[in-house]
C-alpha positions as CSV (number, residue, x, y, z in Angstrom):
1,N,0.3,-10.3,-30.2
2,W,-2.2,-9.4,-27.5
3,Y,-4.5,-7.9,-30.2
4,S,-4.9,-11.0,-32.4
5,D,-3.6,-14.1,-30.7
6,D,-5.9,-16.5,-29.0
7,V,-7.2,-15.4,-25.8
8,A,-5.7,-18.5,-24.0
9,I,-2.3,-17.8,-25.3
10,C,-2.5,-14.2,-24.2
11,L,-3.5,-15.4,-20.7
12,K,-0.5,-17.7,-20.5
13,D,1.7,-14.7,-21.5
14,G,0.0,-12.6,-18.9
15,E,0.8,-15.3,-16.3
16,D,4.4,-15.4,-17.4
17,L,4.8,-11.6,-17.3
18,K,3.4,-11.6,-13.7
19,A,5.8,-14.3,-12.7
20,D,8.7,-12.1,-14.3
21,A,7.6,-9.2,-12.2
22,N,7.3,-11.4,-9.1
23,L,10.9,-12.4,-9.7
24,L,12.0,-8.7,-10.2
25,F,10.3,-7.9,-6.8
26,K,11.9,-10.8,-5.0
27,N,15.3,-9.7,-6.3
28,G,14.8,-6.0,-5.0
29,M,14.3,-4.5,-8.4
30,L,11.2,-2.7,-7.2
31,V,11.0,0.1,-10.0
32,E,11.4,-2.5,-12.7
33,A,8.8,-4.9,-11.0
34,L,6.3,-1.9,-10.7
35,E,6.7,-1.1,-14.3
36,K,6.1,-4.6,-15.4
37,Y,3.2,-5.0,-13.1
38,E,1.6,-1.8,-14.7
39,S,2.4,-3.1,-18.2
40,V,0.8,-6.4,-17.4
41,T,-2.3,-4.7,-16.0
42,Q,-2.8,-2.6,-19.2
43,K,-2.6,-5.8,-21.4
44,L,-5.0,-7.7,-19.3
45,N,-7.4,-4.7,-19.2
46,Q,-7.4,-4.9,-23.1
47,L,-7.6,-8.7,-23.1
48,A,-10.6,-8.6,-20.6
49,S,-12.6,-6.4,-23.0
50,R,-11.5,-8.4,-26.0
51,A,-12.4,-11.7,-24.4
52,L,-16.0,-10.4,-23.4
53,L,-16.6,-9.4,-27.0
54,E,-15.1,-12.4,-28.9
55,E,-16.1,-15.4,-26.6
56,E,-19.3,-16.9,-25.8
57,E,-20.5,-15.7,-22.3
58,G,-17.0,-14.2,-21.6
59,K,-15.8,-17.7,-20.2
60,N,-12.2,-16.4,-19.8
61,E,-13.2,-12.9,-18.7
62,S,-13.6,-13.7,-14.9
63,Y,-10.2,-15.5,-14.7
64,I,-8.6,-12.4,-16.7
65,V,-10.2,-10.0,-14.2
66,A,-9.0,-12.1,-11.2
67,L,-5.4,-12.1,-12.6
68,R,-5.5,-8.4,-13.2
69,N,-6.8,-7.8,-9.7
70,N,-3.9,-10.0,-8.3
71,V,-1.4,-7.9,-10.4
72,L,-2.9,-4.7,-9.3
73,L,-2.5,-5.8,-5.6
74,N,1.1,-6.9,-6.4
75,A,1.6,-3.3,-8.0
76,A,0.2,-1.7,-4.8
77,I,2.5,-3.8,-2.7
78,T,5.6,-2.7,-4.6
79,A,4.5,1.0,-4.8
80,K,4.0,1.0,-1.0
81,K,7.5,-0.6,-0.6
82,L,8.9,2.2,-2.7
83,R,7.1,4.7,-0.3
84,D,4.6,5.9,-3.2
85,F,1.6,5.7,-1.1
86,T,-0.4,7.7,-3.6
87,G,0.4,5.2,-6.3
88,A,-0.3,2.2,-4.0
89,K,-3.7,3.6,-3.2
90,K,-4.4,4.2,-6.9
91,H,-3.6,0.6,-7.7
92,L,-5.8,-0.7,-5.1
93,E,-8.7,1.6,-6.1
94,K,-8.6,0.0,-9.5
95,I,-9.6,-3.4,-7.9
96,P,-13.5,-3.3,-7.6
97,E,-14.7,-2.9,-4.0
98,D,-16.5,-6.3,-4.2
99,K,-13.5,-8.1,-5.5
100,R,-10.9,-6.8,-2.9
101,S,-9.2,-9.5,-1.1
102,F,-8.4,-9.5,2.7
103,K,-4.9,-8.7,1.7
104,A,-5.9,-5.7,-0.3
105,K,-8.0,-4.3,2.5
106,M,-5.2,-4.8,5.1
107,L,-2.8,-3.1,2.7
108,K,-5.1,-0.1,2.5
109,G,-5.1,0.2,6.2
110,C,-1.4,-0.3,6.3
111,I,-0.8,2.6,3.7
112,L,-3.0,4.8,5.8
113,V,-0.7,4.2,8.7
114,D,2.4,4.9,6.7
115,E,0.7,8.2,5.8
116,N,0.0,9.1,9.4
117,E,-3.7,8.9,8.6
118,F,-4.4,7.2,11.9
119,D,-8.1,7.8,12.3
120,L,-8.7,6.5,8.6
121,A,-6.5,3.6,9.3
122,K,-8.5,2.6,12.4
123,E,-11.7,2.9,10.6
124,A,-10.5,0.8,7.8
125,F,-9.4,-1.9,10.2
126,R,-12.6,-1.7,12.2
127,E,-14.6,-2.2,8.9
128,L,-12.6,-5.2,8.1
129,L,-13.2,-6.7,11.6
130,T,-17.0,-6.2,11.0
131,E,-16.8,-7.7,7.8
132,I,-14.9,-10.7,9.0
133,A,-17.4,-11.2,11.8
134,A,-20.3,-11.1,9.3
135,E,-18.6,-13.6,6.9
136,G,-19.7,-17.1,7.3
137,K,-17.8,-18.8,4.4
138,E,-14.5,-19.3,6.2
139,D,-13.7,-21.5,9.1
140,E,-13.4,-20.3,12.6
141,E,-9.6,-20.7,12.7
142,T,-9.0,-18.5,9.6
143,R,-11.3,-15.8,10.8
144,G,-9.5,-16.0,14.2
145,E,-6.1,-15.4,12.5
146,K,-7.4,-12.6,10.4
147,K,-8.9,-11.0,13.5
148,K,-5.5,-11.3,15.3
149,E,-3.8,-9.8,12.3
150,I,-6.3,-6.7,12.3
151,E,-5.9,-6.4,16.2
152,R,-2.1,-6.2,15.8
153,E,-2.4,-3.6,13.3
154,L,-4.8,-1.6,15.4
155,A,-2.2,-1.8,18.2
156,R,0.5,-0.6,15.9
157,V,-1.8,2.4,14.9
158,K,-2.3,3.2,18.5
159,Q,1.4,3.0,19.2
160,F,2.2,5.3,16.2
161,Q,-0.5,7.7,17.1
162,K,0.9,8.0,20.5
163,R,4.5,8.4,19.3
164,A,3.4,11.2,16.8
165,L,1.4,13.1,19.6
166,E,4.6,12.9,21.9
167,E,6.6,14.2,19.1
168,M,4.2,17.1,18.4
169,R,4.3,17.9,22.3
170,N,8.1,18.0,22.3
171,K,8.3,20.1,19.3
172,F,6.0,22.7,20.7
173,R,7.0,22.4,24.4
174,G,7.6,25.9,25.7
175,K,6.6,27.7,22.5
176,L,3.1,28.4,23.2
């Protein structure tokens, strides 16, 4: 019972539910996985509030929030795979800006590409490039890998943008 059981027991249950959702995702049961992720997120929200109130200094609260953010990221990935871009963005937006991982920020840019929001996608990727250049906490090799990944996505955006423009030109050729 997430309302009365010890926080540590609820945390273990949350981790198990996340693992169940991950398994559903791996088995291609995306709708079921998304439902499970959303259910776990709600429970972790309640648990974080409870932990903050019940425990001294909310010692488990930061772990609960980190787990919740990870579940939200998985839910966003699942929603994107289901081509529910609005839902995917909503899940990402629930992760506080200062707690968003590199993967979450990359996902946001990829969703914008899928929505044909090429200028916004380029802006998101360029902001991420700037952020990585300013970070000093990672080793040079890791930053280099992230930079290459972003540059690949920027090239992909350029390719999609070019293709969309060509399709538009073909569509209106001779009609204006």
